N, C-alpha and C positions, 0 to 999 in steps of 0.2 A: 572494637572500634566505637569511637564516639559519634553519636548522631549530631547533626548540625542542628544549632538553634534557630527557629523560625522566629525573626524580629517583628514581622508585621503578618496578620492574618491576610490570606488571599481573598481579595475581593474583585467583583467583577469591574470592568471598565465603566465610569460614570457616564460616558457618551453612548456607547454601543452595546454594553451589558456582556461582551465576550470576556474570557478570563484575561486578567492583567498580565502584562510581561514585565520583568525585573528591569529590563533596560529602559522601559518607559513608564514605570510605576507612577501613578495609579492607573495609567491607561495601557491599552493593549497594543498601540502602535504610534507612530510619530504623526500620523493623519489625525487621531483622536486627540493627541496633545495640541496640535494646531488649531483643531475646531474649538477646544476649551479656551485656548488663549484668545482667538478671535472673539469669543462670547465675552471674556474679561475686558477686552480692549474695547468692544462695543457697547459696554455698559449693560449687557442683559444680565449681569449678576450684580448689580446695584441694590443695596440695601434701601428700601424707601424711608424717609425721614419724614417725621411729622413737625412741621414748622409751627413754633409757638409765636403767638402775636406779642410783639414787644411795644410797649407804650411809646406813642412819639413824645417828643419834648414839649409840643404844643398841649397834649392831654395832661401833663403833669401840673401846669400852671394853674 
């Protein structure tokens, strides 16, 4: 009999660290998936950007 191929390594849930479930991958439950979505929509995962100073038109004259 042929053994199934594991496509992804099992990792813990990124929210609560319990074992992840295939149905909610990479999360363990629908609750943790919703918590993650709320964090994305709330801007908690935003990447900080460094603003560069652009010269004004007055400074170039």
